[in-house]
DOKOLDREN-463341 format. One record per residue (C-alpha): residue number from 0; chain; x, y, z; residue in one letter. Coordinates in steps of 0.25 Angstrom, whole numbers, plus 2048, in hexadecimal, padded with zeros to 3 digits. Example, Ala and Ser with C-alpha at 12.3 -4.5 7.8 and 13.67 -1.06 7.14 Angstrom:
+-----+--------+-----+-----+-----+--------+
: num : chaine :   u :   v :   w : residu :
+-----+--------+-----+-----+-----+--------+
:   0 :      A : 831 : 7EE : 81F :      a :
:   1 :      A : 837 : 7FC : 81D :      s :
+-----+--------+-----+-----+-----+--------+
// end
This chain:
+-----+--------+-----+-----+-----+--------+
: num : chaine :   u :   v :   w : residu :
+-----+--------+-----+-----+-----+--------+
:   0 :      A : 6E3 : 490 : 707 :      m :
:   1 :      A : 6DA : 48E : 713 :      t :
:   2 :      A : 6CB : 48B : 712 :      e :
:   3 :      A : 6C1 : 490 : 71B :      e :
:   4 :      A : 6B6 : 487 : 721 :      l :
:   5 :      A : 6A9 : 48C : 723 :      t :
:   6 :      A : 69E : 486 : 72D :      t :
:   7 :      A : 690 : 487 : 728 :      c :
:   8 :      A : 686 : 486 : 733 :      d :
:   9 :      A : 678 : 481 : 730 :      l :
:  10 :      A : 66F : 48C : 734 :      i :
:  11 :      A : 660 : 48C : 735 :      c :
:  12 :      A : 658 : 499 : 734 :      p :
:  13 :      A : 64E : 49B : 73F :      s :
:  14 :      A : 63F : 49A : 73C :      s :
:  15 :      A : 638 : 4A7 : 73D :      p :
:  16 :      A : 62C : 49F : 742 :      e :
:  17 :      A : 633 : 49F : 751 :      g :
:  18 :      A : 636 : 492 : 758 :      p :
:  19 :      A : 638 : 485 : 751 :      q :
:  20 :      A : 62C : 47C : 751 :      e :
:  21 :      A : 62D : 46D : 754 :      d :
:  22 :      A : 633 : 464 : 749 :      l :
:  23 :      A : 62B : 457 : 74A :      n :
:  24 :      A : 62B : 459 : 759 :      g :
:  25 :      A : 63B : 45D : 759 :      l :
:  26 :      A : 640 : 46B : 75B :      t :
:  27 :      A : 64E : 46F : 758 :      a :
:  28 :      A : 651 : 470 : 767 :      g :
:  29 :      A : 64D : 460 : 768 :      q :
:  30 :      A : 659 : 45D : 760 :      m :
:  31 :      A : 663 : 458 : 769 :      d :
:  32 :      A : 66F : 44F : 769 :      g :
:  33 :      A : 669 : 443 : 76D :      e :
:  34 :      A : 65E : 442 : 761 :      q :
:  35 :      A : 663 : 43B : 754 :      p :
:  36 :      A : 667 : 445 : 74A :      i :
:  37 :      A : 65C : 442 : 740 :      f :
:  38 :      A : 651 : 440 : 74B :      s :
:  39 :      A : 64C : 44D : 74A :      v :
:  40 :      A : 649 : 44C : 73B :      l :
:  41 :      A : 643 : 43E : 73B :      s :
:  42 :      A : 635 : 442 : 741 :      g :
:  43 :      A : 636 : 450 : 73B :      g :
:  44 :      A : 63B : 451 : 72C :      v :
:  45 :      A : 638 : 443 : 728 :      k :
:  46 :      A : 629 : 444 : 72E :      r :
:  47 :      A : 628 : 451 : 728 :      q :
:  48 :      A : 62B : 44B : 71A :      q :
:  49 :      A : 621 : 440 : 71C :      s :
:  50 :      A : 616 : 44A : 721 :      a :
:  51 :      A : 619 : 454 : 716 :      g :
:  52 :      A : 616 : 44A : 70C :      d :
:  53 :      A : 60A : 447 : 712 :      t :
:  54 :      A : 605 : 455 : 713 :      a :
:  55 :      A : 608 : 458 : 704 :      v :
:  56 :      A : 606 : 44A : 6FE :      g :
:  57 :      A : 5FB : 450 : 6F4 :      t :
:  58 :      A : 604 : 45A : 6EE :      s :
:  59 :      A : 60E : 457 : 6E3 :      p :
:  60 :      A : 618 : 461 : 6E9 :      s :
:  61 :      A : 616 : 45C : 6F7 :      a :
:  62 :      A : 618 : 44D : 6F4 :      t :
:  63 :      A : 628 : 44F : 6F6 :      t :
:  64 :      A : 62F : 44D : 703 :      g :
:  65 :      A : 631 : 459 : 70D :      d :
:  66 :      A : 63F : 459 : 708 :      t :
:  67 :      A : 639 : 45F : 6FB :      e :
:  68 :      A : 62F : 468 : 703 :      s :
:  69 :      A : 630 : 476 : 707 :      g :
:  70 :      A : 637 : 472 : 713 :      i :
:  71 :      A : 643 : 471 : 70C :      f :
:  72 :      A : 642 : 473 : 6FD :      s :
:  73 :      A : 63B : 481 : 6FF :      g :
:  74 :      A : 631 : 47D : 6F5 :      e :
:  75 :      A : 623 : 482 : 6F8 :      c :
:  76 :      A : 618 : 477 : 6F9 :      e :
:  77 :      A : 609 : 47A : 6FB :      l :
:  78 :      A : 5FF : 474 : 704 :      c :
:  79 :      A : 5F5 : 46C : 6FB :      v :
:  80 :      A : 5EA : 46F : 704 :      e :
:  81 :      A : 5EC : 47F : 705 :      h :
:  82 :      A : 5F5 : 480 : 6FA :      e :
:  83 :      A : 5FD : 488 : 703 :      s :
:  84 :      A : 60C : 488 : 706 :      e :
:  85 :      A : 611 : 47D : 70F :      l :
:  86 :      A : 618 : 486 : 719 :      d :
:  87 :      A : 614 : 47F : 726 :      w :
:  88 :      A : 618 : 473 : 72C :      f :
:  89 :      A : 60F : 46A : 734 :      c :
:  90 :      A : 616 : 463 : 740 :      g :
:  91 :      A : 60B : 459 : 743 :      t :
:  92 :      A : 609 : 454 : 736 :      e :
:  93 :      A : 618 : 456 : 732 :      q :
:  94 :      A : 614 : 45D : 724 :      k :
:  95 :      A : 614 : 46B : 71D :      l :
:  96 :      A : 607 : 472 : 71D :      i :
:  97 :      A : 603 : 480 : 718 :      c :
:  98 :      A : 5FE : 48A : 722 :      s :
:  99 :      A : 5EF : 487 : 71E :      h :
: 100 :      A : 5F2 : 478 : 723 :      c :
: 101 :      A : 5F7 : 47E : 730 :      a :
: 102 :      A : 5EB : 486 : 733 :      i :
: 103 :      A : 5DF : 47F : 72D :      v :
: 104 :      A : 5E2 : 470 : 72A :      s :
: 105 :      A : 5E7 : 466 : 72A :      p :
: 106 :      A : 5F2 : 46A : 734 :      c :
: 107 :      A : 5E9 : 472 : 73D :      r :
: 108 :      A : 5EE : 471 : 74B :      g :
: 109 :      A : 5FB : 46B : 747 :      h :
: 110 :      A : 609 : 46F : 74B :      t :
: 111 :      A : 60E : 478 : 73F :      v :
: 112 :      A : 61A : 47F : 73C :      t :
: 113 :      A : 61E : 489 : 731 :      p :
: 114 :      A : 626 : 482 : 727 :      l :
: 115 :      A : 632 : 48B : 728 :      a :
: 116 :      A : 632 : 488 : 737 :      t :
: 117 :      A : 631 : 47A : 735 :      r :
: 118 :      A : 63D : 47A : 72A :      a :
: 119 :      A : 646 : 482 : 734 :      t :
: 120 :      A : 643 : 478 : 73F :      a :
: 121 :      A : 648 : 46D : 735 :      v :
: 122 :      A : 653 : 475 : 731 :      r :
: 123 :      A : 657 : 477 : 73F :      n :
: 124 :      A : 656 : 468 : 742 :      q :
: 125 :      A : 65F : 464 : 736 :      l :
: 126 :      A : 669 : 46E : 73A :      v :
: 127 :      A : 669 : 467 : 748 :      d :
: 128 :      A : 66A : 45A : 741 :      v :
: 129 :      A : 675 : 45F : 738 :      c :
: 130 :      A : 67D : 464 : 744 :      e :
: 131 :      A : 67B : 457 : 74D :      k :
: 132 :      A : 680 : 44F : 740 :      m :
: 133 :      A : 68B : 457 : 73F :      q :
: 134 :      A : 68F : 455 : 74E :      l :
: 135 :      A : 68D : 446 : 74C :      q :
: 136 :      A : 695 : 446 : 740 :      a :
: 137 :      A : 6A1 : 44E : 748 :      l :
: 138 :      A : 69F : 443 : 753 :      r :
: 139 :      A : 6A0 : 438 : 74A :      i :
: 140 :      A : 6AD : 43E : 743 :      e :
: 141 :      A : 6B3 : 440 : 750 :      k :
: 142 :      A : 6AF : 432 : 755 :      f :
: 143 :      A : 6B6 : 42C : 749 :      i :
: 144 :      A : 6C3 : 435 : 749 :      n :
: 145 :      A : 6C5 : 435 : 757 :      q :
: 146 :      A : 6BE : 42A : 75F :      t :
: 147 :      A : 6BF : 41F : 755 :      l :
: 148 :      A : 6CE : 423 : 752 :      t :
: 149 :      A : 6D1 : 424 : 761 :      d :
: 150 :      A : 6CA : 416 : 763 :      k :
: 151 :      A : 6D2 : 410 : 757 :      e :
: 152 :      A : 6DF : 414 : 75E :      q :
: 153 :      A : 6DB : 40F : 76B :      k :
: 154 :      A : 6D8 : 402 : 765 :      l :
: 155 :      A : 6E5 : 3FF : 75E :      q :
: 156 :      A : 6EC : 404 : 76C :      t :
: 157 :      A : 6E3 : 3FB : 774 :      a :
: 158 :      A : 6E5 : 3EF : 76A :      a :
: 159 :      A : 6F4 : 3F1 : 769 :      r :
: 160 :      A : 6F4 : 3F1 : 779 :      s :
: 161 :      A : 6EB : 3E5 : 779 :      a :
: 162 :      A : 6F3 : 3DD : 770 :      r :
: 163 :      A : 701 : 3E1 : 778 :      e :
: 164 :      A : 6FA : 3DC : 785 :      h :
: 165 :      A : 6F5 : 3D0 : 77F :      l :
: 166 :      A : 703 : 3CC : 778 :      l :
: 167 :      A : 709 : 3D0 : 785 :      a :
: 168 :      A : 701 : 3C6 : 78D :      q :
: 169 :      A : 702 : 3BB : 784 :      v :
: 170 :      A : 711 : 3BE : 783 :      s :
: 171 :      A : 712 : 3BD : 793 :      a :
: 172 :      A : 709 : 3B1 : 793 :      a :
: 173 :      A : 711 : 3AA : 788 :      r :
: 174 :      A : 71F : 3AD : 78F :      e :
: 175 :      A : 71A : 3A8 : 79C :      a :
: 176 :      A : 714 : 39C : 796 :      l :
: 177 :      A : 721 : 39A : 78E :      e :
: 178 :      A : 72A : 39B : 79A :      e :
: 179 :      A : 720 : 392 : 7A1 :      e :
: 180 :      A : 721 : 388 : 797 :      e :
: 181 :      A : 72F : 388 : 797 :      q :
: 182 :      A : 731 : 386 : 7A5 :      r :
: 183 :      A : 727 : 37A : 7A6 :      l :
: 184 :      A : 72E : 374 : 79A :      l :
: 185 :      A : 73B : 375 : 7A2 :      e :
: 186 :      A : 733 : 370 : 7AE :      e :
: 187 :      A : 72F : 364 : 7A7 :      v :
: 188 :      A : 73D : 361 : 7A1 :      q :
: 189 :      A : 743 : 362 : 7AE :      r :
: 190 :      A : 738 : 358 : 7B4 :      e :
: 191 :      A : 73A : 34F : 7A9 :      e :
: 192 :      A : 74A : 34F : 7AB :      e :
: 193 :      A : 747 : 34C : 7B9 :      r :
: 194 :      A : 73F : 341 : 7B8 :      v :
: 195 :      A : 747 : 33B : 7AC :      e :
: 196 :      A : 753 : 33C : 7B6 :      q :
: 197 :      A : 74B : 335 : 7C1 :      c :
: 198 :      A : 747 : 32A : 7B7 :      l :
: 199 :      A : 755 : 329 : 7B3 :      l :
: 200 :      A : 75B : 329 : 7C1 :      t :
: 201 :      A : 74F : 31F : 7C4 :      q :
: 202 :      A : 753 : 315 : 7B8 :      r :
: 203 :      A : 761 : 315 : 7BB :      a :
: 204 :      A : 75F : 311 : 7CA :      h :
: 205 :      A : 755 : 307 : 7C7 :      w :
: 206 :      A : 75C : 301 : 7BC :      s :
: 207 :      A : 768 : 300 : 7C5 :      q :
: 208 :      A : 760 : 2FA : 7D0 :      a :
: 209 :      A : 75A : 2F0 : 7C5 :      l :
: 210 :      A : 767 : 2EC : 7C1 :      a :
: 211 :      A : 76C : 2EA : 7CF :      s :
: 212 :      A : 760 : 2E2 : 7D3 :      l :
: 213 :      A : 760 : 2DA : 7C7 :      t :
: 214 :      A : 76F : 2D7 : 7CA :      q :
: 215 :      A : 76C : 2D3 : 7D8 :      t :
: 216 :      A : 760 : 2CB : 7D4 :      r :
: 217 :      A : 768 : 2C2 : 7CA :      s :
: 218 :      A : 773 : 2C1 : 7D4 :      g :
: 219 :      A : 769 : 2BC : 7DF :      l :
: 220 :      A : 762 : 2B3 : 7D4 :      v :
: 221 :      A : 770 : 2AD : 7D1 :      h :
: 222 :      A : 774 : 2AB : 7E0 :      t :
: 223 :      A : 766 : 2A4 : 7E1 :      l :
: 224 :      A : 767 : 29B : 7D6 :      t :
: 225 :      A : 777 : 297 : 7D6 :      h :
: 226 :      A : 77C : 298 : 7E3 :      s :
: 227 :      A : 77C : 28A : 7EC :      p :
: 228 :      A : 776 : 28A : 7F9 :      d :
: 229 :      A : 781 : 28C : 801 :      a :
: 230 :      A : 785 : 299 : 7FA :      q :
: 231 :      A : 777 : 29E : 7FB :      l :
: 232 :      A : 777 : 29B : 80A :      a :
: 233 :      A : 783 : 2A3 : 80D :      i :
: 234 :      A : 780 : 2AE : 802 :      g :
: 235 :      A : 774 : 2B3 : 809 :      v :
: 236 :      A : 77B : 2BF : 80E :      q :
: 237 :      A : 77F : 2C2 : 800 :      e :
: 238 :      A : 771 : 2C0 : 7FA :      i :
: 239 :      A : 76B : 2C9 : 804 :      a :
: 240 :      A : 774 : 2D5 : 800 :      e :
: 241 :      A : 770 : 2D3 : 7F2 :      r :
: 242 :      A : 761 : 2D2 : 7F6 :      v :
: 243 :      A : 763 : 2DF : 7FE :      e :
: 244 :      A : 76A : 2E6 : 7F3 :      e :
: 245 :      A : 75E : 2E2 : 7EA :      a :
: 246 :      A : 754 : 2E8 : 7F3 :      e :
: 247 :      A : 75C : 2F4 : 7F5 :      g :
: 248 :      A : 758 : 2F8 : 7E6 :      v :
: 249 :      A : 74A : 2FB : 7EB :      g :
: 250 :      A : 73D : 2FD : 7E3 :      e :
: 251 :      A : 73C : 307 : 7D8 :      p :
: 252 :      A : 731 : 312 : 7DB :      c :
: 253 :      A : 729 : 31B : 7D1 :      d :
: 254 :      A : 729 : 32A : 7D7 :      t :
: 255 :      A : 724 : 337 : 7D2 :      d :
: 256 :      A : 733 : 33C : 7CF :      q :
: 257 :      A : 732 : 332 : 7C3 :      l :
: 258 :      A : 726 : 33B : 7BE :      n :
: 259 :      A : 726 : 348 : 7B7 :      l :
: 260 :      A : 720 : 352 : 7C1 :      n :
: 261 :      A : 713 : 358 : 7BB :      p :
: 262 :      A : 716 : 364 : 7C2 :      g :
: 263 :      A : 721 : 368 : 7B9 :      c :
: 264 :      A : 717 : 36C : 7AE :      s :
: 265 :      A : 70D : 374 : 7B8 :      d :
: 266 :      A : 70D : 382 : 7B6 :      s :
: 267 :      A : 703 : 38C : 7BC :      k :
: 268 :      A : 705 : 396 : 7B1 :      l :
: 269 :      A : 701 : 38A : 7A6 :      l :
: 270 :      A : 6F6 : 385 : 7AF :      r :
: 271 :      A : 6F0 : 393 : 7AF :      g :
: 272 :      A : 6F2 : 396 : 7A0 :      l :
: 273 :      A : 6EC : 388 : 79E :      w :
: 274 :      A : 6E0 : 38B : 7A7 :      a :
: 275 :      A : 6DE : 399 : 7A0 :      t :
: 276 :      A : 6DE : 393 : 792 :      a :
: 277 :      A : 6D4 : 388 : 796 :      v :
: 278 :      A : 6CA : 391 : 79D :      l :
: 279 :      A : 6CD : 39E : 796 :      l :
: 280 :      A : 6D2 : 39A : 788 :      g :
: 281 :      A : 6CA : 39A : 77B :      p :
: 282 :      A : 6C7 : 38C : 77D :      n :
: 283 :      A : 6C3 : 38D : 78C :      a :
: 284 :      A : 6BA : 382 : 791 :      h :
: 285 :      A : 6AD : 386 : 797 :      g :
: 286 :      A : 6A7 : 381 : 7A3 :      s :
: 287 :      A : 6A3 : 373 : 7A2 :      t :
: 288 :      A : 693 : 36F : 7A4 :      c :
: 289 :      A : 694 : 369 : 7B1 :      l :
: 290 :      A : 68A : 366 : 7BC :      k :
: 291 :      A : 68A : 35F : 7CA :      f :
: 292 :      A : 686 : 350 : 7C8 :      d :
: 293 :      A : 67A : 350 : 7D2 :      k :
: 294 :      A : 67E : 341 : 7D5 :      r :
: 295 :      A : 68B : 345 : 7DC :      t :
: 296 :      A : 686 : 350 : 7E4 :      v :
: 297 :      A : 688 : 34E : 7F4 :      s :
: 298 :      A : 67C : 34F : 7FD :      p :
: 299 :      A : 683 : 35A : 803 :      l :
: 300 :      A : 681 : 362 : 7F7 :      l :
: 301 :      A : 675 : 367 : 7EE :      s :
: 302 :      A : 676 : 368 : 7E0 :      l :
: 303 :      A : 66F : 373 : 7D9 :      s :
: 304 :      A : 664 : 370 : 7CE :      d :
: 305 :      A : 66D : 373 : 7C3 :      d :
: 306 :      A : 678 : 36A : 7C9 :      f :
: 307 :      A : 682 : 376 : 7C9 :      y :
: 308 :      A : 683 : 37A : 7D8 :      t :
: 309 :      A : 686 : 372 : 7E4 :      l :
: 310 :      A : 682 : 377 : 7F1 :      t :
: 311 :      A : 688 : 373 : 7FF :      f :
: 312 :      A : 67B : 36E : 808 :      l :
: 313 :      A : 67C : 370 : 818 :      h :
: 314 :      A : 676 : 364 : 81F :      k :
: 315 :      A : 667 : 369 : 820 :      k :
: 316 :      A : 666 : 36A : 810 :      g :
: 317 :      A : 66C : 35C : 80E :      r :
: 318 :      A : 663 : 351 : 808 :      q :
: 319 :      A : 666 : 342 : 807 :      p :
: 320 :      A : 668 : 33E : 7F8 :      l :
: 321 :      A : 666 : 331 : 7F1 :      p :
: 322 :      A : 673 : 329 : 7F1 :      y :
: 323 :      A : 67B : 32A : 7E4 :      d :
: 324 :      A : 689 : 323 : 7E3 :      p :
: 325 :      A : 68D : 330 : 7DB :      a :
: 326 :      A : 68A : 33A : 7E7 :      r :
: 327 :      A : 693 : 33F : 7F1 :      f :
: 328 :      A : 68D : 33B : 7FF :      d :
: 329 :      A : 697 : 342 : 809 :      c :
: 330 :      A : 69F : 34D : 802 :      w :
: 331 :      A : 698 : 359 : 7FB :      p :
: 332 :      A : 69D : 356 : 7ED :      n :
: 333 :      A : 696 : 356 : 7E0 :      a :
: 334 :      A : 69C : 352 : 7D2 :      l :
: 335 :      A : 699 : 358 : 7C4 :      g :
: 336 :      A : 691 : 350 : 7BA :      a :
: 337 :      A : 69C : 352 : 7AE :      l :
: 338 :      A : 6A8 : 348 : 7AE :      s :
: 339 :      A : 6B5 : 34E : 7A8 :      l :
: 340 :      A : 6BF : 345 : 7A1 :      s :
: 341 :      A : 6C3 : 34D : 795 :      s :
: 342 :      A : 6C5 : 35B : 790 :      g :
: 343 :      A : 6C6 : 368 : 798 :      t :
: 344 :      A : 6BB : 36C : 7A1 :      h :
: 345 :      A : 6B9 : 379 : 7AA :      s :
: 346 :      A : 6AD : 37C : 7B4 :      w :
: 347 :      A : 6AB : 386 : 7BF :      v :
: 348 :      A : 6A5 : 385 : 7CD :      v :
: 349 :      A : 69F : 391 : 7D3 :      d :
: 350 :      A : 6A3 : 38F : 7E2 :      v :
: 351 :      A : 69D : 39C : 7E6 :      g :
: 352 :      A : 69F : 39F : 7F6 :      q :
: 353 :      A : 6A0 : 390 : 7F9 :      s :
: 354 :      A : 6AC : 38E : 804 :      a :
: 355 :      A : 6AD : 37F : 802 :      a :
: 356 :      A : 6AD : 378 : 7F5 :      f :
: 357 :      A : 6B5 : 36F : 7EB :      k :
: 358 :      A : 6B6 : 36F : 7DC :      v :
: 359 :      A : 6BD : 366 : 7D3 :      g :
: 360 :      A : 6BC : 358 : 7CD :      v :
: 361 :      A : 6BD : 349 : 7D0 :      c :
: 362 :      A : 6BC : 33B : 7CA :      y :
: 363 :      A : 6AE : 335 : 7C9 :      s :
: 364 :      A : 6B3 : 32A : 7D2 :      s :
: 365 :      A : 6B4 : 333 : 7DD :      l :
: 366 :      A : 6AE : 32D : 7EA :      e :
: 367 :      A : 6A0 : 332 : 7ED :      r :
: 368 :      A : 69D : 32C : 7F9 :      k :
: 369 :      A : 6A2 : 32D : 807 :      g :
: 370 :      A : 6A9 : 339 : 810 :      s :
: 371 :      A : 6B7 : 334 : 80C :      g :
: 372 :      A : 6C1 : 33B : 804 :      n :
: 373 :      A : 6BF : 333 : 7F7 :      e :
: 374 :      A : 6B2 : 33A : 7F6 :      a :
: 375 :      A : 6B7 : 348 : 7FA :      r :
: 376 :      A : 6BC : 351 : 7EF :      l :
: 377 :      A : 6CA : 354 : 7EF :      g :
: 378 :      A : 6CE : 34A : 7F9 :      y :
: 379 :      A : 6D1 : 33E : 7EF :      n :
: 380 :      A : 6D8 : 33B : 7E3 :      t :
: 381 :      A : 6CB : 33C : 7DA :      r :
: 382 :      A : 6C7 : 34A : 7DC :      s :
: 383 :      A : 6CE : 358 : 7DA :      w :
: 384 :      A : 6C8 : 365 : 7DF :      v :
: 385 :      A : 6C9 : 373 : 7E3 :      l :
: 386 :      A : 6C5 : 375 : 7F2 :      s :
: 387 :      A : 6C0 : 381 : 7F9 :      h :
: 388 :      A : 6BE : 380 : 808 :      y :
: 389 :      A : 6BF : 38B : 813 :      d :
: 390 :      A : 6C5 : 395 : 80A :      g :
: 391 :      A : 6D0 : 38B : 805 :      d :
: 392 :      A : 6D2 : 387 : 7F7 :      y :
: 393 :      A : 6D9 : 379 : 7F3 :      s :
: 394 :      A : 6DB : 36F : 7E8 :      f :
: 395 :      A : 6D8 : 361 : 7EE :      c :
: 396 :      A : 6DA : 353 : 7E9 :      h :
: 397 :      A : 6DE : 346 : 7EF :      a :
: 398 :      A : 6DC : 34D : 7FD :      g :
: 399 :      A : 6E7 : 357 : 7F9 :      k :
: 400 :      A : 6E4 : 366 : 7FA :      k :
: 401 :      A : 6EC : 371 : 7F2 :      v :
: 402 :      A : 6E9 : 37E : 7F7 :      p :
: 403 :      A : 6E5 : 389 : 7EE :      l :
: 404 :      A : 6E8 : 397 : 7EE :      q :
: 405 :      A : 6DB : 39F : 7EA :      v :
: 406 :      A : 6DC : 3AE : 7E9 :      v :
: 407 :      A : 6CD : 3B1 : 7E9 :      r :
: 408 :      A : 6C2 : 3A7 : 7EC :      r :
: 409 :      A : 6BD : 3A3 : 7DF :      p :
: 410 :      A : 6AD : 3A3 : 7DD :      q :
: 411 :      A : 6AE : 398 : 7D3 :      r :
: 412 :      A : 6B9 : 38D : 7CF :      i :
: 413 :      A : 6BB : 388 : 7C2 :      g :
: 414 :      A : 6C1 : 37A : 7BF :      l :
: 415 :      A : 6C8 : 376 : 7B2 :      l :
: 416 :      A : 6CA : 368 : 7AE :      l :
: 417 :      A : 6D3 : 365 : 7A2 :      d :
: 418 :      A : 6D3 : 356 : 79F :      w :
: 419 :      A : 6DE : 355 : 795 :      p :
: 420 :      A : 6E8 : 35C : 79F :      s :
: 421 :      A : 6E2 : 355 : 7AB :      q :
: 422 :      A : 6E1 : 363 : 7B2 :      t :
: 423 :      A : 6D6 : 368 : 7BC :      l :
: 424 :      A : 6D6 : 377 : 7BF :      m :
: 425 :      A : 6CF : 37F : 7C8 :      f :
: 426 :      A : 6CE : 38E : 7C5 :      y :
: 427 :      A : 6C7 : 39B : 7C8 :      e :
: 428 :      A : 6BE : 39E : 7BC :      p :
: 429 :      A : 6BE : 3AD : 7BE :      d :
: 430 :      A : 6CC : 3AF : 7BD :      s :
: 431 :      A : 6D1 : 3A1 : 7B7 :      s :
: 432 :      A : 6DB : 3A0 : 7C2 :      a :
: 433 :      A : 6DF : 392 : 7C4 :      v :
: 434 :      A : 6DC : 38D : 7D3 :      l :
: 435 :      A : 6E3 : 380 : 7D1 :      y :
: 436 :      A : 6E6 : 375 : 7C7 :      s :
: 437 :      A : 6EA : 367 : 7C7 :      v :
: 438 :      A : 6EE : 35D : 7BC :      t :
: 439 :      A : 6EA : 34F : 7BF :      q :
: 440 :      A : 6E9 : 342 : 7B7 :      h :
: 441 :      A : 6DA : 340 : 7B7 :      f :
: 442 :      A : 6D6 : 331 : 7B5 :      i :
: 443 :      A : 6C7 : 331 : 7B5 :      a :
: 444 :      A : 6BD : 33C : 7B1 :      p :
: 445 :      A : 6BB : 347 : 7BA :      l :
: 446 :      A : 6AE : 34D : 7C0 :      l :
: 447 :      A : 6AD : 35B : 7C5 :      p :
: 448 :      A : 6AB : 35B : 7D5 :      a :
: 449 :      A : 6A6 : 365 : 7DF :      c :
: 450 :      A : 6A4 : 366 : 7EE :      a :
: 451 :      A : 69F : 370 : 7F7 :      v :
: 452 :      A : 69B : 372 : 806 :      t :
: 453 :      A : 698 : 382 : 805 :      d :
: 454 :      A : 68D : 388 : 7FD :      r :
: 455 :      A : 68D : 385 : 7EE :      s :
: 456 :      A : 695 : 383 : 7E1 :      i :
: 457 :      A : 690 : 383 : 7D4 :      t :
: 458 :      A : 695 : 37E : 7C6 :      i :
: 459 :      A : 695 : 38A : 7BD :      l :
: 460 :      A : 68F : 388 : 7AF :      r :
+-----+--------+-----+-----+-----+--------+
// end
């Protein structure tokens, strides 16, 4: 058995009074989709209730709200002043009045409307409100049933895809890391076996040489102490042969072949992963609070008031500075004010458009005076710098340059010093790409060091 559904529409009969009057300044035509659904009632019906109470406040039957007045209940109320039926509505004072009030007083000259017209207007407004509420309910229902459901399905799909992508990346990284670990362990093992074999060979050779030398020496000592003069005189040739044999043993010499090659454990992959973990990991080290030490700044440079920026000065801009043993007097150098001898530190230097600069570290014992290499960054054993000059990048230490392949010219250069692993690394902050890294046994605290002969460089805070 089927059921028939009947739709009941809200229909408000037309007013016999002609065009609808204003409902608290709002007509039915002003009810558009941009108005809040109850705004048309907030100034009309509610204010009508308050005003209606005031208008009939002295009548026992008029002390009730408008919901109990003739507008909705159909009860007939009388005007207290004229004892006439309250069949008109004063739009100015928002209250019910009789026809005498509208003509004589107190509402003479006000905007008045027949009660039936007013009630019809309110009903029409309520119909509009109910229709909008119904449409809003349908939209909400559609949002719940379609949009949210679709979003939930997409969320599950996206989360599943993200997990799979994450696991695939971690799996690939783990696989590559495990293979690199195995390769490096085997390389270290081979290097260890090579050095061990060299040590065994050297031990056997020099043990045999020691025995031979000892035996020859003992024979010569015996000849020296037990041979008569005549035998010594005629045995010079034999003695000379024994001495020559002993001299042929040679002197032992320590070589790098007897040491483990540190490069056997060097890995670009591991170095990159380590750098990424230090720079971007959950325990990443932020920039050190670092400034330039004004005592060290060369007279070829000017230092900003905040001690962060070095600017190269042309001859006209240079001024003599008082003598200071800490100041560089010939090379355009300056050192940082923070000594580094433990932990992990990183800082970034903005090199901008400078075509000639150096950034790195040095011992505090670096020579400050003179134009020799001992005071020139990168040209002695006390400084390690990344240098940029005439478009070329290189790592400089002890006068040796290692050319660097830089894909794009960096605007900023980062430095990372990890004291526990004795590692100094230069990197590009924007991509965290490693430009160069070096492992060195540092024997003294280090100071950040910079030089510039074009424009300016700045330590970023």
